[in-house]
C-alpha positions as CSV (number, residue, x, y, z in Angstrom):
1,M,0.0,0.0,0.0
2,K,2.8,2.4,0.9
3,H,4.6,1.4,-2.3
4,S,1.6,2.3,-4.4
5,K,1.3,5.7,-2.7
6,K,4.9,6.5,-3.6
7,V,4.3,5.6,-7.2
8,V,1.2,7.9,-7.4
9,L,3.2,10.7,-5.7
10,L,6.1,10.4,-8.1
11,S,3.8,10.3,-11.1
12,C,2.3,13.6,-10.0
13,I,5.6,15.3,-9.2
14,L,7.6,14.2,-12.4
15,P,5.4,16.0,-15.0
16,M,5.5,19.2,-12.9
17,T,9.2,19.0,-12.7
18,L,9.7,18.5,-16.4
19,L,7.2,21.3,-17.3
20,S,9.1,23.7,-15.0
21,A,12.4,22.6,-16.5
22,E,11.5,23.3,-20.1
23,P,11.3,27.1,-19.9
24,S,14.6,27.3,-18.2
25,A,16.2,25.2,-20.9
26,F,14.8,27.6,-23.4
27,G,17.4,30.3,-22.5
28,A,18.3,30.8,-26.2
29,G,18.6,34.3,-27.6
30,D,19.2,36.1,-24.3
31,L,21.8,38.8,-25.2
32,N,22.3,39.6,-21.5
33,S,23.4,36.1,-20.6
34,P,27.1,35.7,-19.8
35,N,27.3,32.9,-22.4
36,P,24.5,33.6,-25.0
37,Y,23.4,30.8,-27.3
38,G,20.7,30.2,-29.9
39,L,21.2,33.7,-31.4
40,T,19.7,34.7,-34.7
41,S,21.9,36.3,-37.4
42,N,20.8,39.8,-36.4
43,E,21.4,39.0,-32.7
44,K,24.9,37.8,-33.4
45,V,25.7,41.1,-35.2
46,I,24.3,43.1,-32.3
47,L,26.3,41.0,-29.8
48,D,29.4,41.4,-31.8
49,T,28.9,45.2,-32.0
50,K,28.4,45.4,-28.2
51,K,31.6,43.5,-27.6
52,K,33.5,45.8,-30.0
53,L,32.1,48.9,-28.2
54,R,33.0,47.4,-24.8
55,K,36.6,46.9,-26.0
56,V,36.8,50.4,-27.3
57,A,35.4,51.8,-24.0
58,V,37.9,49.8,-22.0
59,K,40.8,51.0,-24.2
60,S,39.6,54.6,-23.9
61,N,39.4,54.3,-20.1
62,N,42.9,52.7,-19.9
63,Q,44.3,55.5,-22.1
64,A,42.6,58.1,-20.0
65,N,44.3,56.7,-17.0
66,E,47.6,56.6,-18.8
67,L,47.1,60.3,-19.8
68,D,46.5,61.2,-16.1
69,S,49.6,59.4,-15.2
70,L,51.5,61.2,-18.0
71,R,50.3,64.6,-16.8
72,E,51.5,63.8,-13.3
73,R,54.9,62.8,-14.7
74,I,55.0,66.0,-16.8
75,D,54.2,68.1,-13.7
76,G,57.1,66.4,-11.9
77,L,59.5,66.9,-14.8
78,Q,58.4,70.5,-15.1
79,S,59.3,71.0,-11.4
80,I,62.7,69.5,-12.0
81,I,63.3,71.7,-15.0
82,E,62.3,74.8,-12.9
83,S,64.6,73.7,-10.2
84,L,67.5,73.3,-12.7
85,S,66.7,76.6,-14.2
86,R,66.8,78.3,-10.8
87,K,70.1,76.5,-10.0
88,A,71.6,77.7,-13.3
89,H,70.4,81.2,-12.6
90,N,72.0,81.1,-9.1
91,N,75.2,79.8,-10.6
92,K,75.2,82.7,-13.0
93,I,74.7,85.1,-10.1
94,N,77.4,83.4,-8.1
95,L,79.8,83.6,-11.0
96,Q,79.2,87.3,-11.4
97,K,79.7,87.8,-7.6
98,F,82.8,85.7,-7.8
99,T,84.1,87.7,-10.6
100,Q,83.5,91.0,-8.8
101,K,85.0,89.6,-5.6
102,S,88.1,88.4,-7.5
103,S,88.6,91.8,-9.0
104,L,88.3,93.5,-5.6
105,E,90.3,91.1,-3.6
106,S,92.8,90.3,-6.4
107,E,92.5,86.5,-5.9
108,S,95.0,84.5,-7.6
109,A,94.3,83.4,-11.2
110,S,94.5,79.7,-10.4
111,E,91.8,80.0,-7.7
112,Y,89.6,82.0,-10.1
113,E,89.9,79.4,-12.8
114,K,89.1,76.6,-10.4
115,R,85.9,78.2,-9.2
116,L,85.0,79.1,-12.8
117,S,85.6,75.5,-13.9
118,E,83.3,74.2,-11.2
119,T,80.6,76.6,-12.1
120,I,80.9,75.7,-15.8
121,E,80.7,71.9,-14.9
122,E,77.5,72.4,-12.9
123,N,75.9,74.4,-15.7
124,T,76.9,71.6,-18.2
125,Q,75.3,68.9,-16.1
126,S,72.1,71.0,-15.7
127,I,71.9,71.4,-19.5
128,T,72.5,67.7,-20.1
129,Q,69.7,66.8,-17.6
130,Q,67.3,69.2,-19.3
131,K,68.1,67.7,-22.7
132,L,67.3,64.2,-21.4
133,I,64.1,65.4,-19.8
134,I,63.0,67.1,-23.1
135,K,63.8,63.9,-25.0
136,E,61.7,61.8,-22.6
137,L,58.8,64.2,-22.8
138,S,58.9,64.1,-26.7
139,T,58.8,60.3,-26.7
140,L,55.9,60.2,-24.3
141,L,53.9,62.8,-26.2
142,E,54.5,60.9,-29.5
143,S,53.3,57.7,-27.9
144,I,50.1,59.3,-26.5
145,N,49.3,61.1,-29.7
146,S,49.6,57.8,-31.7
147,Q,47.5,55.7,-29.3
148,Y,45.1,57.9,-27.4
149,V,41.4,57.8,-28.3
150,S,39.8,61.0,-27.4
151,K,36.2,61.2,-26.0
152,D,35.1,62.9,-29.3
153,E,36.6,60.1,-31.3
154,F,34.9,57.4,-29.2
155,N,31.5,59.1,-29.4
156,S,32.0,59.5,-33.1
157,L,32.7,55.7,-33.4
158,V,29.6,54.9,-31.4
159,K,27.5,57.2,-33.5
160,D,28.9,55.6,-36.7
161,V,28.1,52.1,-35.5
162,N,24.6,53.1,-34.5
163,D,23.9,55.0,-37.7
164,F,25.2,52.0,-39.7
165,K,22.9,49.6,-37.7
166,K,19.9,51.8,-38.3
167,L,20.6,52.1,-42.0
168,V,20.9,48.3,-42.4
169,V,17.7,47.7,-40.4
170,K,15.9,50.3,-42.4
171,E,17.0,48.9,-45.8
172,L,16.1,45.4,-44.8
173,K,12.7,46.5,-43.6
174,Q,12.1,48.4,-46.8
175,K,13.2,45.5,-49.0
176,R,11.1,43.0,-47.2
177,A,8.1,45.2,-47.1
178,K,8.3,45.9,-50.8
179,S,8.9,42.3,-51.9
180,K,6.3,40.7,-49.6
181,K,3.6,43.3,-50.3
182,S,3.8,42.8,-54.0
183,K,3.8,39.0,-53.6
184,Y,1.1,38.4,-51.0
185,A,-1.0,41.6,-51.3
186,S,-3.7,39.9,-53.3
187,M,-3.8,36.7,-51.2
188,S,-5.7,35.9,-48.1
189,S,-3.8,34.7,-45.0
190,A,-5.3,31.2,-45.6
191,Q,-4.0,31.2,-49.2
192,V,-0.5,32.3,-48.0
193,Y,-0.6,29.5,-45.4
194,N,-1.4,26.8,-48.0
195,N,1.2,28.3,-50.4
196,A,3.9,28.2,-47.7
197,N,3.1,24.6,-46.8
198,A,3.2,23.6,-50.4
199,N,6.6,25.2,-50.9
200,F,7.8,23.5,-47.7
201,K,6.8,20.1,-49.1
202,K,8.6,20.9,-52.4
203,Q,11.7,21.9,-50.3
204,Y,11.4,25.5,-51.6
205,Y,12.5,26.7,-48.2
206,T,13.3,30.3,-49.2
207,S,9.8,30.9,-50.5
208,A,8.2,29.0,-47.7
209,I,10.1,31.0,-45.0
210,E,8.9,34.2,-46.7
211,G,5.3,33.0,-46.5
212,F,5.5,32.0,-42.9
213,E,7.2,35.3,-42.0
214,Y,4.3,37.1,-43.7
215,L,1.8,35.1,-41.6
216,I,3.7,35.9,-38.4
217,K,3.3,39.6,-39.2
218,K,-0.4,39.1,-39.8
219,N,-0.6,37.1,-36.5
220,Y,-2.1,34.1,-38.5
221,K,-1.2,30.8,-36.8
222,P,2.0,32.4,-35.4
223,A,3.0,29.4,-33.3
224,Y,2.9,27.1,-36.2
225,A,4.7,29.6,-38.5
226,H,7.5,29.9,-36.0
227,Y,7.7,26.1,-35.7
228,M,7.9,25.7,-39.5
229,I,10.6,28.4,-39.9
230,G,12.5,26.6,-37.1
231,E,12.2,23.3,-39.0
232,M,13.6,24.8,-42.2
233,N,16.5,26.4,-40.3
234,Y,17.1,23.0,-38.7
235,K,17.1,21.2,-42.1
236,R,19.6,23.9,-43.3
237,K,21.7,23.2,-40.2
238,N,21.2,26.8,-38.9
239,Y,20.8,25.4,-35.4
240,A,21.1,28.6,-33.5
241,D,18.3,30.2,-35.6
242,A,16.2,27.0,-35.3
243,I,16.4,27.1,-31.5
244,S,15.2,30.7,-31.5
245,Y,12.1,30.0,-33.6
246,F,11.3,26.8,-31.7
247,K,11.5,28.7,-28.4
248,K,9.0,31.3,-29.7
249,S,6.7,28.7,-31.0
250,S,6.6,26.8,-27.7
251,S,6.0,30.0,-25.8
252,L,3.0,30.7,-28.0
253,Y,1.4,27.3,-27.9
254,S,3.0,24.5,-25.8
255,K,0.2,21.9,-26.4
256,A,0.5,21.6,-30.2
257,S,0.6,18.2,-31.9
258,Y,4.1,18.9,-33.2
259,M,5.6,19.5,-29.8
260,P,7.4,16.1,-29.6
261,N,9.2,16.9,-32.9
262,L,9.8,20.5,-31.9
263,M,11.4,19.4,-28.6
264,L,13.5,16.7,-30.3
265,H,14.9,19.1,-32.9
266,T,15.5,21.7,-30.2
267,A,17.5,19.2,-28.2
268,I,19.5,18.0,-31.3
269,S,20.2,21.6,-32.2
270,M,21.5,22.4,-28.8
271,H,23.6,19.2,-28.9
272,K,25.0,20.3,-32.3
273,T,25.9,23.8,-31.0
274,G,27.7,22.3,-28.0
275,D,25.1,23.0,-25.3
276,K,25.1,19.4,-24.0
277,V,23.6,20.3,-20.6
278,H,20.3,21.8,-21.9
279,A,20.2,19.2,-24.7
280,K,20.2,16.4,-22.2
281,A,17.4,18.1,-20.2
282,F,15.3,18.1,-23.4
283,F,16.0,14.5,-24.4
284,E,15.0,13.4,-20.9
285,A,11.8,15.5,-21.0
286,I,10.9,13.9,-24.3
287,V,11.3,10.4,-23.0
288,A,9.3,11.2,-19.9
289,K,6.4,13.1,-21.6
290,Y,6.1,11.1,-24.8
291,P,7.4,7.6,-23.9
292,N,5.7,5.8,-26.7
293,S,6.6,8.3,-29.5
294,S,9.3,7.9,-32.2
295,E,10.8,11.1,-30.9
296,A,11.4,9.4,-27.5
297,L,13.1,6.4,-29.2
298,E,15.4,8.9,-31.0
299,A,16.0,10.8,-27.8
300,K,17.2,7.7,-25.9
301,K,20.1,7.3,-28.4
302,Y,21.5,10.6,-27.1
303,I,20.9,9.8,-23.4
304,Q,22.5,6.4,-23.4
305,P,26.3,6.5,-22.5
C-alpha cells in the first residue's frame, strides 16, 4: 500500500518538474546572458557590436588613466626643470659675484679658474639633464598622440556604428516590405498559409520562409509559423536560428501536436551547438512526456552512454 502511494506521488511530481524545467532550458537568444546561445543572425551582429564597443570603452578608459599618469609625470618633470633653471640662474649670479670679488680682492688666477671651472661643470650637467628630460617628454607625447582615443573620437565611433545599424535595419525592412507586399498583397492569409506549406513540401525553403514570416506579421497561426521556420533552419543546419524559432513557437502554444518533434529538434540543435547540458534536459523530458513516441526512441540514443 505504501509502495503504491509512492508511485502515485512520483507520477504527480515528475510531469510538474519537467514542465518547470522546459522554460529554463529555453534560454536561447538572451543577449544579457554571460554565455549567449541560440542567437539569430541579427542578434549575433548586435552582440558582436556590443563586444567591440565594450573593448573600445575599456581601451579609452585605460588610455585616459595613462594620460592622467603622464600629466603627473610632466608636472614632476616641469618641477625638476624649474629647479634646474633656478640652479643655473643662481650659478650665473654666483659667477658674477665671484668675478666681482676676484677683482676686488685680487684673488690668484688659479683659484679664479678653479671656481669658474666648477661653475661651468655644474651648468653643463644641468643642460644635459634638461636635454634628457626634453627627449623623454617628446617620446611620451609621440606615444600618447599615436594611441590615445579622445572622447570625441569614441563618441563618433559609437555614432557611426549606431547609424550603420539603423541604416541596415531600415534597408532590410524596406526591402522585405516591398517584396512581400507585391507577392502576398492579393492573397488571403489562408492562401498564403497553403502556399507556404506547399513550398515546404517541395523543399522550396526560401519561398516557404517568406510565406510564414508574412503570416507571423499578420498574426495568423504564429506558433505554427515559428515552428515551420525553425524546422527549415534545422534542415539547413542553422541550429542557433532554429532554437530561437522553436523557443518562440513553444511560448505561443505548448500543447501543439508537433511539440514532440519540436522538442527533439531543439535538443539536437542544442547538442550540435555544444550546449550538451540543456540538450540532455530536453532529451530526458521527451522520453518522460512522450514515452511511446518515435521522438522518445530517438532521444534515448543521445541519453545512453
